[in-house]
N, C-alpha and C positions, 0 to 999 in steps of 0.2 A: 525775114520776119513776116509772119502771116498777117492777113488783114485783121483777124480776131485779136491777135496779140497787140497789134497797134492800137486797136480800139480800147482794149483793157488798159494799156499804159496811158492812153489819153484820158480815160475816165478816172484813173487813180494816180495822182501825182504826189510825190513826197515834197513837202514844204521844207522851209529851213528848220522847222520844229513841228513834228507831228505829220499827219498825212490827210489828204482829202480824197474822197471818192464820189463820183457821180453815180447815183443809183438809177436803175431802169425807169423809175418814176420821174426822173429829172431832178429830183432833190439831191442835196449834197450831204454826205456823211463825213464826220471828222473823227480821227483817232489820234491818240497821243500817248507817249511813254510817261508813266507816273513814277514818283519817287520810290515806290515799292518794287520797281522793276517790271511791272506788268503793263501791257498795252490796254488802254481803255477806249471804248467807243463813247461818243458824246451821249450823255443822258441828262434828264432834267433833275432838279432838286428833289422831285418826288420819285426819283429812280425809274423813270420811264424813258424809252428810246427817244432821242432828239435828232432831228434832221433839219436842214436849212434850205430855204428856197433858192438862195444864190450862193455862189462860191465865195463871194465877198463876206456874206454873213457868217459862213463857216470859218473863214480865216479870222474874222473879228472874235468869234467865240474861242478859237484856239489861243489867240493872243491873251484873252482874259484868263484862261486856265493857266497859261504859262506864267503870267504875273502872279497868280495865287501860289503856284508852286515856288516861285522865286521868293515870295514873302513868307513862306512856311504856313500858308493858310489853307492849303489844299486838303480835302478829305474825299474819300470815295463817295460817290453819289448814294450808295446804299446806306452809308453811315449818316450822311446828311438827312436822308429821308427818314431813317429811324428816329433821329433826334427831333425832327419836325413833328413826326407822329406823336412822340412822347410829350412834346410841348403842347400840342393841340389837345391831347387827352388830359393833360394836367390842367389846362385852361378850362376845358369842359367840366372837369371835376370841380374846379373852383367855382364855376358858375352853375352847377347842376341844381335844378329846382328841388324843392322838398318833395313834391309829388313823385318825381322820377326816382329820387334816391330812396324814398320810403318803399317804393315797389321793389327796388333792389334789395332793401333790407328784409322785406317780408319773404322774398325768395330764399334769402339766407336762413331765416328763421324756420321756414318749411323744410329745408333740405339738410341743413347742417346740425350736428348734435350740440347739445348744451354743454356746460362746463363739466358735468358729470359723465359725459360721453354718451348720453341717451338722446334719442330723437324726441323732440317735443311732442306732447300729446296734441291730438287734433283740437281739443277744447282750448288749450293754451294758444295755439296758432289762431284759432277763430277769435279768441278774446283780444289778442293783439291787433288783428285785422279790424275788429270793430272799433277800437280806439283810433286807429289810423284813418279809416275811411269816414268814421262818424264825427270825429272831432279835429284831428290834426290836419288832414288835407284841406277841409273847409277853412281852417284858420290860416295856414301858410301857403298852400297851393303852389303857385309858380315862384314864390319867394326863394331865391338862392339859399342853400343851406348855410353858406358862410355869413348870411345877413341875419340869421336867427340868433340874437344875443339876449342878454339878461332882460333888457327892456322889453323886447318883443314877447318873451316868455311871460313876463309879469302881466302884460296886457292880456294874453291868453288866459292866464290864471284868474285874473279878476273877472273875465267874461264867464269862465266856467263856474266860478263861485256863485254866480247869480242864478244858475239853473236850480230849480227846486228839487229836493230829494224825491225820487219816485217812491221810496219806501216810507218816508215820513216828511211831508211838506213843512212841518213845523220845525224840523231840525235845522241847526245852524250849518250843518255840513251835508253834502249831497252824495258822498260816496263816488263822485265822478272825477273831481279835480285831481285827486292823488293818483289813481291808476293811469289816467291820461298823461299826467306829468311823468310818471315812471317810464311809460313807453317812449315818450319824447326823448327823455334823457338816454335811454337805451340806444335809440337811433343816433343821437348826436355823439355819443361815445364811440359808436362804431364808425361814424363819419370821421372822427379824429384818428382812429386806428387806420382807416383807409387813406388818410392824408387829404381828405376833402376840406377839413378845417384844422387849424393848428391845435386846438384843444376844445373840449366841450365847455359850454358856459358853466360858471360856478353857481349852480342852483341847488339849494337844499330841498329835499323832498319833505313836505310836512308829515308829521306823524299821523297815524290812523286815528280818527275820532269816531265815536259811536254815531251811527246814522239812524238805526231803527228806533233808538230810545234817546231820551234826554239824559243829561249828565247825572241827574239824580235818580236814574232808573235803578231799581233793585234787581240784581241778577236772579234772585230767588223767584221773581215773577215768571221767569222762563222755565221754571221747573213745574211740571204737572204732578198732581197727587196721584197715588195709585187708583183712587176712585175715578179721576178724570181719564186716566189711561184706559181703565175698564170701560168707561162710557164711550170713548172713541172706538174701542174694539167692537162694542155692541152696535154702534151706529154705522160701521163700515160694512159694505156687502160681504157676505160670508166668504166668497172666493178670495177677497183681498185683505181680510181682517188680519191675516198673519203679518202683514206689513207693520201694523201698529206694534205687535209684540216683538218683532225682530228689531225694530228701532229702539223701543224703550228698554227691553230686558236683555237684548244682546248688543245694544249700543251700536247698531250698524248705520252707516250712511245710506242715503236713498239709493244710490247706484249699486251699493253692495247688497242691499235687500233685493233689488230687481235682478241682479246678476247671479243670485244663488241658484243652484241646481240640486236635484235629488241626491246626487253623489256626494254633495258637500255635508250631508248629515250622517254622522257615524254613531250608530246605536251600540250600547255596551250591555254586557250580560246582566248588570245590576239595574237595568232600566234607565240609566242616565244616557245622555247623548252629548256629542261634541259637534260644534259647527265649525267647518273649515272655510275661512274667507279667502278666496283665491282669485276673484275677478270682479268686475263691475259692469253694469250696463251703461255705456257711455251716452250721456244726454245729448251730445252733439251729433254723433254718428249713428246712434241706435244699435250699435254692435257691442258684443262683448269685448272688453279691452282689459289690459293689465291694470292693476291698481296703481295709484299715482306714486306710491313709494313702497320700498321693501317692507317698511314697518306695517303697511296695510295688510300684508299677508300674515294671518294669525289664526290660531285655533282657539275657540272659546267654549267654555263649559256652558251648556244651555240651562238656564234656571228651571228648577222643577215646576215652578208655577205655570209654565207654558208648555210642558212636555205633552200632556194629554191633548191639548189643542193642536199642537204641531203634528202629533201622530195622526189625529183625525184628518187634518188638512192634507197630509200626504196620501192618506187612503182615499179620500173623496175627490180632491181637486187636482192632484199632481199625477201626470202620466207615469207609468212604471219604468220608462227608460231612464238610465243613469244620468243622462244629460238633460232630462226634462226640467224646465224652469220651475223654481219653487213658487213663483207668482206668475202663472200663465194668464194670457189674455182671456181665455175661455177655459171651462172645466176640462182638465186633462189635455189641454192644448200644448202644442209644441213651440209657440211663440211667447216670449216673455212680455209682460205688461210694459208698455212704453212709459218713459218719464212724463211725457205730456199727458197721457191718459190718467196716470196716477195723480197728477196735479189737480185734475178736475175732481177725481174721487175724493182726494184728501180735503179739498176745499169744502165739499158738501158735508163730509164727516165732521170737520172742525166746526163748521157753522151750526151743526146740530147740537153741540155741547156748549150750552150757554155759559157755563162757569169758567171756560177757558179765557185767558186774557186776550185783548184785541191783538191781532197780528201774530198769534201763536203759530210757529212754523213746524213742519214735519221734522225738521232737523232738531227742534227743541226737545223732541222725545228722546233723541240720543243724549242730549244734554241732561235730560231728566235721569236717564239710567246711569250715566257716569257720576252724576251728583250723588245718587243713592249709593252707588258703589263706593264712593269716597266716604260717605257717612258711615259705612260699615267698617272703616278703618283701612281701606286700601292705600298703599303708598303711592307716591307720584309715579314711580317706575311701573307699578302694577296698573295704574290708570293709563299710562302711555301704551302699555301692551294691550290692555283691554280695548282701548279706543283706536288702536292702530295709528298712534301719533308718532311722528319723528322729531317733533320740536317740543322741547320741555316748556317753552314759553306758552304754548297753546294749552298745556295741561295745568298751568298755574292758575287758570281761572277756577279750577275746582279746589283750590287751596282753602277757600272759605268753608267748603264742606268738610275738608279734613280737619280744619281748625275747630269746627263745631264738634266733630267727633272727638277731637283731642281734649276739648274742654269737658265734654261729657265723661270721658275716661278719667281725666284728672280729678273731676269731682267725685266719681265713684271710688277712685283710689283714696282720695282724701277722707271720704266717709268711712271706708273700711279701716284705714289706719286709725282714725279717731275712735272708732268702735273698739278696736283692739287695745288702744291705749286706755280707754275708759274701763274696759274689762280688767286690764292689768292693775289699774289704780284701785278698782273696787276690791280685787282679790288681795292687794297689798294692805288696804285699809282693814279688811276683814281679818287678815293674818295678824295684824298688829293688835287688834282687839282680842283675838284668841290668846295671844301670848301674854297679855296683861292679866288674864284671869278674870274671874267674876268681880264685880265691884264690891268694895268694902261696905259692910252694913254698920 
């Protein structure tokens, strides 16, 4: 036997069960046969290599492993480590703070599609982020998600209710509490799906209440008269006046007006024209984006009252390129007017028309046009198509206008029937007189 072989045998000796080996470093390594028939080297519960300072320590460890095997408690170190990691992750999940989990939720909102399979619009993501960073994180911060219960949510709700409405300080509602509460419940329901909490707290979302106006507000006050629309057009700079007509008479939203291009106007041989609504100018990104819903894509007959003005606007203010913006920043420019810039222009135009009610919005021009469209006898389905609505409940606000038209038509029908009946009775009476002959003398 060589000297090298003798040294190897001295460094690695088989025990009564398992084996020990002295490493070049001077530490000892232990190996043992497991119930699965494999030989295992000593490892920690975190599945990392384990060596021992002395031979005695290695033997003690081997004895403990042998005892586990005998009691049926042995598991491979990789299995033990995986279970420990899972338990640690579960404990972290149970103790995760609202701030940390809300960041995870926002990343989910940014990257994952919604229930309809579409990626959320940038404006939607920004709106959610504003609720999280502006209200929810300051409220809950490092509070573990599992500690956010009904009582904590009620405290937050009461605090939010005290914030005055930025639109109408006299209003009993501020338009803040409800959307913040909606986002919070979205987060907590996702936390329940992720197993962070057993279930989301049982909180009912309050119904939407009017903020801009008091409860006794008459919706008709949001409808401008044709004279007021004309006054708005006259006071708006000539380059941008078409915005007033597109909103009132084509019932476009602000982003749809600003997102229009020359190619969206289709002229016909009889002098009429069609407006194809295909995109919007996003107020958050400043870029052209798809419309919010498929219902928004529509083709509209342009009322004859604005055709001459539209034709002149295209000739004077819009560049000849097919993709030239209908409302450019400058005459024949290639950049569309921004939402922010239009806000300033609109404010000056509105304030110049004294007869408009306080707080009259640019969007109210769209409401004006749809109300007049309803008064001409349009059905709710026709109103949905004209306005690009996908929700019937939104269009029901114009039902008062259709009922006004309905009463008018019913009255006209009643008067026509009454006139016909009166004529018939008159003829019948005359016929009776004629059949009786001249009176006796």
